[in-house]
Phi, psi and omega in degrees: 000135181279154180287147173294145184257120183246126177251126177254121177243108184201135181286351179269100184295329177299317179296312183293325178294316179297315181295319179301315180291335183275354185237058184294342180282354184236156170272115187250126172253152183227139170224118180262352177251107185298339178291342179256005188301313183293317178299316179297317180297320178300317182287318186283329181056064183288157171271336179206149180235132170252124193230121175295147180274311184258111180220159178289153174075320182204136183272164182299326179297320178292317178298316180301316179297321178294320178298319182292340178280346180271116186309316183285351179247353189298334181261359181287127178298134176244124180244122178284144171246126185213145175260003183278353172229153178276168176301321179295317178295323181299324180292334182269347181247154181256329187201158171242118180058030180088358181252137173299154179214158172239139180276136173276146002286137181250141182258166180306314183295324177295318179297313181297317178301319180293318178300312181297323178300319184270329186244352182088174184294000000 
C-alpha cells in the first residue's frame, strides 16, 4: 500500500523541515515559496494540503482558491495553519473562509489526527 501524500505549504522552512521529519508514515512534500504552491501541488499530487495563512507575496486564502480551480486538486482537503488565532480560539471555531484550520504552534499529533480525520488510518 502506498503512503498518503501530505503537502506542506509554509514560508517557514524550519517548520516544514521539522514536520517532514516528524511524519515518516507519510510521503511529505514541501513548498516554502507560496508563489510556486500550485505548480508544486500539481506535480506532487497530494492527498491533503496544510497551508499557512500569512505568507509573503501571496496569502493562504488566495493559494487555497487557486488550488480549488485546478480540477485534479479541487477535491483535495486544504487545512489552514495559522498563528492569528490561539489554540483555545481554534476549538471554538470551525473554519476560516470555509476551510478547516489548526492554530500554530501546531504539533505532530495534531497534524496526524487531522490527516486521519480526512484520509482515514
